[in-house]
C-alpha angles and dihedrals in degrees: 000000000000120000131206111250095217094049089045090053094045091048090048091051089049090048090053092049093048091050090048091050091051092048090052091048094060105128119241108245118204121196120211111203101196139164099239087161139021129043097337098041089117088073102036100083096044091049091049087051091056090052093047092049093054094048090048088055095047097048090047085056092054104279128246113321090342094308128103115248115244126214128210117190124203128183118234092188084217086277128122099225092042089051093050091050090045091052092047092054092047090054102034102034106023097035100221120180095212140000135224113210160336105198104203114070087215087062100035095056098053090043089053093047097044106033124008101042091048097039092046098238121141115238124196115189115203097194110019105114103167110136085219088079096063092072101030119134097241100141087245092293098115121080135158135204091208128076122251122265086241082084098036090059089056092045092053094048090052092053092044090054093045086053093053097248106151098169135031143173117224128212116177138176106257102242137090093282096049099042095044094049091046090052094050096047093045090052096047094039092052093046088056092052101265126129130226101211094194139337136197139173119234129208114233120239098041122140094218132030096173091114094055089047094052092050098058102031119101094179095249116048122081123251124250106207114196105185150087130294099250100055092023089069091053091050092049095049091051093045089056097041095048092045091237095129137002098174123064144189126195146195131214096282091063098050099110132125095221088070091061092042093052101040101033132253095249090070098045105036106118094029112127140187148157136257137167108270136163126234107264096213097079127100092237092053092046092050092048092048093049092044093049092048092049092056106028106016123239118012106249120236092249128112131240101040095110093042089056089049092052093047090059090048093050092051091052098044088048090054089051091048095049092041087225141085091214106130094230092049091050090050089050094055101041091096093040090067087057095056105156088210092050133099110281113244130167146177110326093025095091096123094046090047090052090049090052092048092048089052092053095252120141117239133204114208116214108193138213084250095051127262113348102197106162114217124209089281095049092252128132133200125235153154130276134214126230101212133177137193107243123171086346094303128108109240124188108223094186146335117231149161112246116238108251 
């Protein structure tokens, strides 16, 4: 059968247009690599809520390139191998274009090394703080929306000095997070005149930590416990029962209401610590807090919800900027949506940000967690909270930038 050349040409052009439209309409799929079980379970649900809230706002504003963003959640179990397996499923089976997570540095680093850097999928951790990540060979696919523990160690040393602490024992979870933060604290604490009387790494999942506690206790100094809630509770209970320690300092990984609920406020009142925290007087922070309360109720006193929220916003804005849901294209535009010379946009401004980008105007996303300007290593700066447990409640004393 003969065909008309003009008709064939028109049909071919139409087919190309339809195919191009279909390609453009491919939805952005975001993976959330969260500890829904295991040692960091206390943070998994709230971090997932942060991602979900951002995506709900983005979709209400029209989605990415006219399509609603899709979310796939996978459980890391707070275990390196389980995290690697979960990330591989997100990439190979679910076909995500980018990943938010993991939370534990001990999971994030092997995921970056084994999955995202080799598969070419951008990964933004909202909670992994190990200094090891800064120089990791990740092909520029690993980012984080939380500052490195190189800064948290300095912040905690400052708070300890202000509280009149001149000596401390240190017990840390034996992974990249724990060791890196212990090193950073010890260096800054001793530089300010303090003394670390002893330090030791502990292995998670043990029935007894009495030997570890005995090793570092001098009978006088407070204990700095760097760990996660599940095993941290066991350590604290045994520290109190054995008379090893009565005074405690903590880092971000131990800021969980369930610890106070399970052990009793009378044993923990007066304890203090640090965690990355944004100033709450910005429009971005106030929008986030109001939006979270409207959907989920009160914002819980745990860290890294707003940083998860910002990670989802950044991925979506980068896809709009790239006009693509291809992972490498998103990676290449993550820094572009934080242009210091661009128009400032924040949470809740997604439709405005899209319009600016479509008109060729640069944007500078200012997040709920503060500025999220990725440097060459995918790191960001930030502020920290000095928090204390008072009458069984977590109270933020102040939010500050550590002296560098």
